[in-house]
N, CA, C and O atoms as a GROMACS GRO file, in nm:
protein
  196
    1MET      N    1   1.973  -1.727   1.154
    1MET     CA    2   1.951  -1.649   1.274
    1MET      C    3   1.807  -1.667   1.320
    1MET      O    4   1.713  -1.652   1.242
    2ARG      N    5   1.792  -1.697   1.445
    2ARG     CA    6   1.659  -1.718   1.502
    2ARG      C    7   1.617  -1.593   1.578
    2ARG      O    8   1.691  -1.542   1.662
    3LEU      N    9   1.496  -1.544   1.548
    3LEU     CA   10   1.447  -1.424   1.614
    3LEU      C   11   1.374  -1.461   1.742
    3LEU      O   12   1.289  -1.550   1.743
    4SER      N   13   1.408  -1.392   1.848
    4SER     CA   14   1.341  -1.416   1.975
    4SER      C   15   1.214  -1.331   1.985
    4SER      O   16   1.202  -1.228   1.919
    5PHE      N   17   1.123  -1.376   2.066
    5PHE     CA   18   0.997  -1.304   2.083
    5PHE      C   19   1.017  -1.161   2.133
    5PHE      O   20   0.954  -1.070   2.078
    6PRO      N   21   1.100  -1.136   2.234
    6PRO     CA   22   1.119  -0.997   2.279
    6PRO      C   23   1.175  -0.906   2.170
    6PRO      O   24   1.140  -0.789   2.163
    7LEU      N   25   1.261  -0.960   2.086
    7LEU     CA   26   1.317  -0.880   1.977
    7LEU      C   27   1.208  -0.842   1.877
    7LEU      O   28   1.199  -0.727   1.835
    8VAL      N   29   1.126  -0.938   1.841
    8VAL     CA   30   1.017  -0.912   1.746
    8VAL      C   31   0.914  -0.817   1.807
    8VAL      O   32   0.868  -0.724   1.741
    9ALA      N   33   0.878  -0.839   1.934
    9ALA     CA   34   0.782  -0.752   2.000
    9ALA      C   35   0.834  -0.608   2.009
    9ALA      O   36   0.759  -0.513   1.987
   10GLY      N   37   0.961  -0.593   2.040
   10GLY     CA   38   1.020  -0.459   2.045
   10GLY      C   39   1.019  -0.391   1.910
   10GLY      O   40   0.991  -0.271   1.900
   11ALA      N   41   1.048  -0.466   1.805
   11ALA     CA   42   1.047  -0.410   1.670
   11ALA      C   43   0.906  -0.367   1.630
   11ALA      O   44   0.889  -0.263   1.566
   12VAL      N   45   0.807  -0.445   1.668
   12VAL     CA   46   0.668  -0.410   1.637
   12VAL      C   47   0.628  -0.282   1.710
   12VAL      O   48   0.565  -0.194   1.651
   13VAL      N   49   0.663  -0.272   1.836
   13VAL     CA   50   0.629  -0.152   1.913
   13VAL      C   51   0.695  -0.029   1.853
   13VAL      O   52   0.631   0.075   1.837
   14ILE      N   53   0.822  -0.040   1.820
   14ILE     CA   54   0.893   0.072   1.759
   14ILE      C   55   0.830   0.109   1.625
   14ILE      O   56   0.815   0.227   1.594
   15GLY      N   57   0.793   0.010   1.546
   15GLY     CA   58   0.730   0.035   1.416
   15GLY      C   59   0.596   0.104   1.429
   15GLY      O   60   0.566   0.196   1.353
   16VAL      N   61   0.515   0.061   1.524
   16VAL     CA   62   0.383   0.122   1.542
   16VAL      C   63   0.396   0.266   1.590
   16VAL      O   64   0.327   0.355   1.540
   17ILE      N   65   0.485   0.289   1.685
   17ILE     CA   66   0.503   0.425   1.738
   17ILE      C   67   0.557   0.518   1.630
   17ILE      O   68   0.506   0.629   1.612
   18SER      N   69   0.659   0.474   1.557
   18SER     CA   70   0.715   0.561   1.454
   18SER      C   71   0.615   0.581   1.340
   18SER      O   72   0.610   0.689   1.282
   19GLY      N   73   0.535   0.480   1.309
   19GLY     CA   74   0.432   0.496   1.206
   19GLY      C   75   0.328   0.599   1.247
   19GLY      O   76   0.284   0.679   1.164
   20ASN      N   77   0.288   0.598   1.374
   20ASN     CA   78   0.192   0.697   1.421
   20ASN      C   79   0.251   0.837   1.417
   20ASN      O   80   0.181   0.933   1.385
   21VAL      N   81   0.379   0.849   1.451
   21VAL     CA   82   0.443   0.981   1.450
   21VAL      C   83   0.454   1.033   1.306
   21VAL      O   84   0.429   1.151   1.281
   22ILE      N   85   0.492   0.946   1.214
   22ILE     CA   86   0.513   0.989   1.075
   22ILE      C   87   0.382   1.009   1.001
   22ILE      O   88   0.362   1.110   0.935
   23PHE      N   89   0.291   0.911   1.012
   23PHE     CA   90   0.170   0.913   0.929
   23PHE      C   91   0.046   0.959   1.003
   23PHE      O   92  -0.058   0.977   0.939
   24GLY      N   93   0.052   0.977   1.133
   24GLY     CA   94  -0.066   1.014   1.211
   24GLY      C   95  -0.130   1.146   1.171
   24GLY      O   96  -0.247   1.147   1.135
   25PRO      N   97  -0.057   1.257   1.175
   25PRO     CA   98  -0.118   1.386   1.142
   25PRO      C   99  -0.174   1.394   1.000
   25PRO      O  100  -0.285   1.444   0.983
   26PRO      N  101  -0.103   1.347   0.895
   26PRO     CA  102  -0.163   1.352   0.762
   26PRO      C  103  -0.289   1.266   0.750
   26PRO      O  104  -0.384   1.305   0.682
   27LEU      N  105  -0.290   1.151   0.815
   27LEU     CA  106  -0.410   1.066   0.809
   27LEU      C  107  -0.527   1.130   0.882
   27LEU      O  108  -0.640   1.122   0.835
   28GLN      N  109  -0.501   1.193   0.996
   28GLN     CA  110  -0.610   1.260   1.068
   28GLN      C  111  -0.667   1.373   0.984
   28GLN      O  112  -0.789   1.392   0.980
   29LYS      N  113  -0.581   1.448   0.917
   29LYS     CA  114  -0.627   1.557   0.831
   29LYS      C  115  -0.709   1.502   0.715
   29LYS      O  116  -0.814   1.557   0.681
   30TYR      N  117  -0.662   1.393   0.655
   30TYR     CA  118  -0.733   1.332   0.542
   30TYR      C  119  -0.872   1.287   0.584
   30TYR      O  120  -0.970   1.315   0.515
   31TRP      N  121  -0.882   1.217   0.698
   31TRP     CA  122  -1.012   1.165   0.739
   31TRP      C  123  -1.104   1.278   0.783
   31TRP      O  124  -1.226   1.267   0.764
   32ALA      N  125  -1.052   1.385   0.840
   32ALA     CA  126  -1.136   1.499   0.876
   32ALA      C  127  -1.195   1.562   0.751
   32ALA      O  128  -1.313   1.596   0.749
   33GLU      N  129  -1.113   1.579   0.646
   33GLU     CA  130  -1.163   1.634   0.520
   33GLU      C  131  -1.264   1.541   0.456
   33GLU      O  132  -1.365   1.585   0.401
   34LYS      N  133  -1.237   1.412   0.463
   34LYS     CA  134  -1.328   1.312   0.404
   34LYS      C  135  -1.464   1.317   0.475
   34LYS      O  136  -1.567   1.310   0.409
   35GLN      N  137  -1.464   1.328   0.607
   35GLN     CA  138  -1.590   1.336   0.681
   35GLN      C  139  -1.666   1.464   0.648
   35GLN      O  140  -1.789   1.462   0.640
   36GLN      N  141  -1.594   1.574   0.628
   36GLN     CA  142  -1.660   1.699   0.591
   36GLN      C  143  -1.724   1.686   0.454
   36GLN      O  144  -1.835   1.735   0.432
   37GLN      N  145  -1.655   1.622   0.360
   37GLN     CA  146  -1.711   1.602   0.226
   37GLN      C  147  -1.835   1.515   0.232
   37GLN      O  148  -1.935   1.543   0.165
   38GLU      N  149  -1.830   1.408   0.311
   38GLU     CA  150  -1.946   1.319   0.324
   38GLU      C  151  -2.063   1.394   0.387
   38GLU      O  152  -2.178   1.378   0.344
   39ALA      N  153  -2.035   1.475   0.488
   39ALA     CA  154  -2.142   1.550   0.554
   39ALA      C  155  -2.202   1.651   0.458
   39ALA      O  156  -2.324   1.670   0.456
   40ALA      N  157  -2.119   1.716   0.378
   40ALA     CA  158  -2.169   1.813   0.280
   40ALA      C  159  -2.253   1.743   0.174
   40ALA      O  160  -2.358   1.793   0.133
   41LYS      N  161  -2.207   1.626   0.130
   41LYS     CA  162  -2.281   1.552   0.029
   41LYS      C  163  -2.416   1.506   0.084
   41LYS      O  164  -2.518   1.514   0.015
   42ASP      N  165  -2.418   1.459   0.208
   42ASP     CA  166  -2.543   1.415   0.270
   42ASP      C  167  -2.637   1.533   0.291
   42ASP      O  168  -2.758   1.520   0.276
   43GLY      N  169  -2.583   1.647   0.325
   43GLY     CA  170  -2.665   1.766   0.347
   43GLY      C  171  -2.725   1.818   0.218
   43GLY      O  172  -2.837   1.869   0.219
   44GLN      N  173  -2.654   1.807   0.107
   44GLN     CA  174  -2.703   1.856  -0.022
   44GLN      C  175  -2.811   1.765  -0.079
   44GLN      O  176  -2.906   1.813  -0.140
   45SER      N  177  -2.797   1.635  -0.060
   45SER     CA  178  -2.891   1.541  -0.120
   45SER      C  179  -3.027   1.548  -0.051
   45SER      O  180  -3.130   1.526  -0.114
   46GLY      N  181  -3.029   1.578   0.078
   46GLY     CA  182  -3.154   1.587   0.152
   46GLY      C  183  -3.218   1.451   0.169
   46GLY      O  184  -3.162   1.349   0.128
   47PRO      N  185  -3.335   1.448   0.228
   47PRO     CA  186  -3.404   1.320   0.247
   47PRO      C  187  -3.456   1.266   0.114
   47PRO      O  188  -3.506   1.342   0.030
   48THR      N  189  -3.444   1.137   0.096
   48THR     CA  190  -3.485   1.077  -0.031
   48THR      C  191  -3.622   1.011  -0.022
   48THR      O  192  -3.674   0.963  -0.122
   49GLN      N  193  -3.681   1.007   0.098
   49GLN     CA  194  -3.810   0.940   0.111
   49GLN      C  195  -3.924   1.035   0.108
   49GLN      O  196  -4.040   0.994   0.118
   0.00000   0.00000   0.00000
């Protein structure tokens, strides 16, 4: 079976959209927490020079 370009492009679009719907909110929450931890760590260490 030979895959046509429109079929592959449609599958990619569907995959990206469904991936964002499924994994988007947990990833945003993870990165927000990660940034808060980094900011807290940077704030605690203070200037090193």
